[in-house]
N, C-alpha and C positions, 0 to 999 in steps of 0.2 A: 558517416555518422560521427558525431562528437562524443567525448567522454561525458557520461551521465553524471549529473550532480545528484548524489544520494541525499535525500531529505531525512528519512528514517527507515528503520526496520522494526517490525513489530513480531515478536515470537509467535509462530503458528503452532508448532509442536517442538518435539526434542530434536528434529533434524532440519526443520525448515522455518523460514522467516518470510513475512510479507514486506517486500521492499518498495519504497515509494521514492521515484527519482524524476528529475527534469532532464530531458534530453532534447536533441535536434536531430532531424533526419531530413536530408535534402534541404527544401525551404520551409520546413514544418517544424515548429516548436511542439514538444509532447509532454505529457506527464505519463510515467509508466508506473503501473502497479503490478508487480509481479512476485511470484513466489521465487525466493533466493535460497540456495544451498551453498555450503562451503565447497569451494574448488577442491580443496584437499584438507584433511584433518590437521596437517602440520601448520599451514598458513592461516587457515580460517578465512580466507578471502572469499566473499560471498559473490556468486554469480547468478544471474537471473535464469530461471527455466522458461520453457515455453508457456507455462501456465500463467496467464495474466492478461492485462490489457494495456495498450497504449492508445491514448486519447490525444486529439489536438487540444493544446493548451487552453484555447479559448472555451472549452468545455469543462475546465476545472470547477469553475464556480457552480455550475449546474450539477456537477458530480457531489460537490460539497453538499449543496442544498438537498439534493436527494438522499444522501446519506443521513443528513441531519433529520429529515422527515421520517426516515426508516426507524430511528431511535425511539420515538414515543410510541410507534405501533408495535415494536418489538417489546417493548416494557408492558404495553397493554396486553399483549398475549402471553405474558410471563416468560418471555424467552431471554430476557436481559435483566438480570438481577443485580449485578455489579460490574465494575469495570476497573482495571488497574490504571487507567487514565486519570492523572490528577484532576481534581475539579469534577469528576463524574461519579455517581453513586446511585444507589437505589431512589 
C-alpha cells in the first residue's frame, strides 16, 4: 500500500472528522472516505478508523453524481437547511 494523498477532512463532531484520500493498493487505485481521529492529542496526526469505505477510483464520478442527486432530495425533505461549504446555501 502506498502513502495516501489526503484531499480533505470535514469535521464530523468534536472528536472525529471525515477524511477523503486517494490511495493505491496492489494494482488498484482507490478513493477512501473514512472517519479519522487523532492518533494522540499531542501530535494531532489523523489516522483512519475502520468506519468508512474504499472504492475503486473509476467509481469516483458515480459517487459524486449520486451525492449530488441526494442534495435536492434532502432539501425537499427539509433535512438540509444550510451548509458550511462555500457556494452552498438554502
